[in-house]
C-alpha positions in Angstrom: 10.3 44.5 11.5 7.2 46.2 10.2 8.8 49.0 7.9 7.1 51.5 5.7 8.6 53.5 2.6 8.1 57.1 3.0 6.4 57.9 -0.1 7.4 60.9 -2.1 5.1 63.9 -1.2 3.9 62.6 1.7 6.0 64.7 4.0 6.6 67.0 1.2 3.1 68.2 1.6 3.1 68.4 5.1 6.6 70.4 5.0 5.4 73.5 6.5 3.6 72.1 9.5 4.2 74.4 12.4 6.1 76.9 10.1 4.7 80.3 10.3 1.9 80.9 7.6 2.0 84.2 5.7 0.8 87.1 7.6 -0.2 90.7 7.1 1.5 91.8 10.2 4.4 89.8 11.4 4.0 87.6 14.7 6.4 88.9 17.4 9.4 87.4 18.1 9.4 84.5 20.7 11.7 85.2 23.2 14.3 82.2 23.5 16.6 80.7 26.6 19.7 78.8 26.1 20.5 75.4 27.1 24.4 75.3 26.5 25.7 71.8 25.0 28.3 71.9 27.7 26.0 72.2 30.5 24.1 69.0 29.8 24.8 66.0 31.6 27.6 63.4 30.8 27.7 59.7 31.0 31.1 57.8 29.9 30.6 53.9 29.9 33.5 53.6 27.7 31.3 51.9 24.5 28.7 54.9 25.4 29.4 58.7 25.2 26.1 60.3 26.1 25.1 63.9 27.0 21.8 64.7 28.5 19.6 67.5 28.3 17.2 66.5 31.1 17.9 64.5 34.1 18.6 60.9 33.4 19.9 58.1 35.1 22.5 59.2 37.6 22.6 62.8 36.2 20.1 65.0 38.3 19.4 68.7 37.6 16.4 69.9 39.4 16.0 72.8 36.8 15.9 70.4 33.7 13.7 67.4 34.8 11.7 67.9 31.5 10.3 70.4 29.2 6.5 70.1 29.0 6.0 66.5 27.8 9.7 66.3 26.4 11.0 63.9 29.4 14.4 62.8 27.6 16.6 64.1 24.8 20.1 62.1 25.1 22.8 62.5 22.3 24.4 58.9 22.3 27.8 57.9 20.5 27.9 54.2 20.8 31.2 52.5 19.6 30.8 49.5 17.2 29.7 46.7 18.7 28.3 48.6 22.0 24.8 48.7 23.0 22.3 48.4 25.3 21.1 44.8 26.3 17.4 43.8 26.9 15.6 46.3 29.2 11.8 47.3 29.8 10.0 50.2 29.1 6.5 51.6 29.8 4.2 54.4 29.0 6.5 56.5 27.0 6.8 57.3 23.2 10.2 56.8 22.1 11.6 58.2 19.1 15.2 57.5 17.6 16.8 59.7 15.0 20.0 58.6 13.4 22.6 61.0 12.4 25.6 58.5 11.7 26.4 54.6 11.6 23.6 52.1 12.2 21.5 50.6 15.1 20.1 47.5 15.5 16.7 46.9 17.3 15.1 43.8 18.7 11.9 43.8 21.2 9.4 41.2 22.6 6.6 42.3 19.8 9.0 40.4 17.4 10.4 43.6 15.6 14.1 43.5 14.5 16.4 45.3 12.1 18.6 47.8 11.5 17.9 51.5 11.0 20.4 53.9 9.5 20.7 57.7 9.0 17.6 59.0 6.8 15.2 56.9 8.9 13.3 57.6 11.9 12.2 55.1 14.5 9.2 55.2 17.0 8.3 52.8 19.8 5.3 53.2 21.9 6.1 51.4 25.1 2.5 51.5 26.5 1.7 48.9 29.2 5.1 47.3 28.7 7.9 46.4 26.2 11.3 45.0 26.2 14.0 45.8 23.8 17.5 45.9 23.0 19.7 48.1 20.6 23.3 47.7 19.5 25.5 49.4 17.1 25.8 47.7 13.8 28.2 49.9 12.3 32.1 49.7 12.0 32.2 53.2 13.0 30.6 55.2 16.1 26.7 55.3 15.8 25.6 59.0 16.4 21.8 59.3 17.6 19.5 61.2 19.5 17.1 59.5 21.5 13.8 61.0 22.5 11.3 60.2 25.1 7.6 62.1 25.4 5.0 61.4 27.8 1.9 59.8 26.0 -1.6 61.2 26.1 -2.7 58.3 27.9 -1.1 55.4 30.1 -1.7 51.6 29.7 -2.1 51.4 25.6 -0.8 48.5 23.7 2.8 48.7 23.0 3.6 49.3 19.2 6.4 49.7 17.0 7.3 51.9 13.6 10.0 52.8 11.5 10.2 54.7 8.3 12.5 56.0 5.5 12.4 59.8 4.8 12.7 61.2 1.4 16.0 63.1 2.6 15.3 65.8 -0.2 12.5 67.0 1.7 14.7 68.0 4.7 17.0 70.1 2.7 15.7 73.9 3.7 12.6 73.0 5.5 11.0 72.0 8.8 9.7 68.5 7.9 7.3 66.5 10.6 8.9 63.5 11.7 6.6 62.7 14.4 3.1 63.6 15.5 -0.1 62.7 16.7 -2.5 60.3 14.1 -4.7 63.3 13.2 -1.4 65.3 12.0 0.6 64.3 8.6 4.2 62.9 9.6 6.7 60.0 9.0 5.8 58.1 12.1 2.8 58.5 14.4 3.3 59.1 18.3 0.2 59.2 20.9 1.1 62.6 22.8 0.2 66.1 21.6 3.4 67.0 20.4 5.1 67.2 16.9 8.8 66.8 16.1 10.1 68.5 13.0 13.5 68.1 11.4 15.4 70.2 9.0 18.8 70.6 7.3 19.7 74.3 6.6 22.4 75.0 4.3 22.4 78.9 3.9 18.7 78.9 3.8 16.3 80.1 6.6 13.3 78.7 7.9 10.4 79.8 10.4 8.3 78.0 13.3 5.4 79.9 14.8 4.8 79.0 18.4 1.0 79.6 19.0 -0.6 80.4 22.5 -0.5 78.0 25.0 2.3 75.8 23.0 5.9 75.5 23.9 8.9 74.9 21.8 12.3 73.3 22.3 15.0 73.5 19.5 17.9 71.1 19.5 20.8 71.6 17.1 22.4 68.2 15.9 25.2 69.5 13.6 26.2 72.8 12.4 25.3 76.3 13.4 22.6 79.0 12.9 21.0 81.9 14.8 17.5 81.5 16.2 16.1 84.8 16.7 18.6 86.4 19.1 20.8 83.2 20.0 23.4 82.0 18.2 23.5 78.1 18.5 26.0 75.6 17.7 25.9 71.7 17.8 24.6 70.2 21.0 22.9 73.7 22.0 19.3 73.8 22.9 17.0 76.3 23.1 13.5 76.7 24.5 10.4 79.2 24.8 7.0 78.9 26.4 6.1 82.5 25.0 4.1 82.6 21.7 5.6 84.0 18.7 8.0 83.6 15.8 11.2 81.6 15.8 13.3 82.8 12.6 16.4 80.5 11.7 18.8 82.3 9.7 22.9 82.8 9.5 22.8 78.7 9.0 26.1 77.2 8.5 25.3 73.2 7.5 22.6 73.0 10.4 20.6 70.2 11.1 17.9 70.8 13.7 15.0 69.2 15.5 12.2 71.5 16.5 9.8 70.1 19.3 6.2 71.8 19.4 4.6 70.9 22.8 1.5 71.4 24.4 
């Protein structure tokens, strides 16, 4: 496995990427729409309990096929020793964010190893890659798996994982994944940035710039995002420019997707 340490300060210096800068006149609030947790698709395979924010596998919802370049946002709970046998992907940026447990990865590029909470994994499927994923923990492995459409098709496949400086996630939105010209934990080949934060009574902000869109996913806890109260599993989205203010947080862990 090609693994890099996430050096102290590399994300801290970029922790405000995507967050609203100081303004003489405050930006207007972005208008958010809710994607309730209990309206997501569901899959129960025994060893896998999954919820799908967008159409996936046998779940189809014409209103939620994707959101801009965000094609898949699955919340998976995998029983000990359960997992996905070797299967193919192509032309997709796949990011895995662990919340609990451990996940063993092996692929046809020769990468293999286990990732745990506090690490983020990126696989660029490019013109083709095969891999397997299995729980490597004695407890249920809980994760978010994200697929983002790449800027180009047919590139060479690649893999990367990185340990986060977890203290940087506390009270801030930290870039987990971004294009090569932006500071982040891992690099994705798409015009998108994924930010994560753990907000324990602290507030945070994100500015949606003209022409961009944002999706918010609550992994744990609860908070208020502008006019919406969100709990674990809820999503919210907007295509209107403006400020998203996160407040009234209660041990919230969130992902924010900034999308073209």
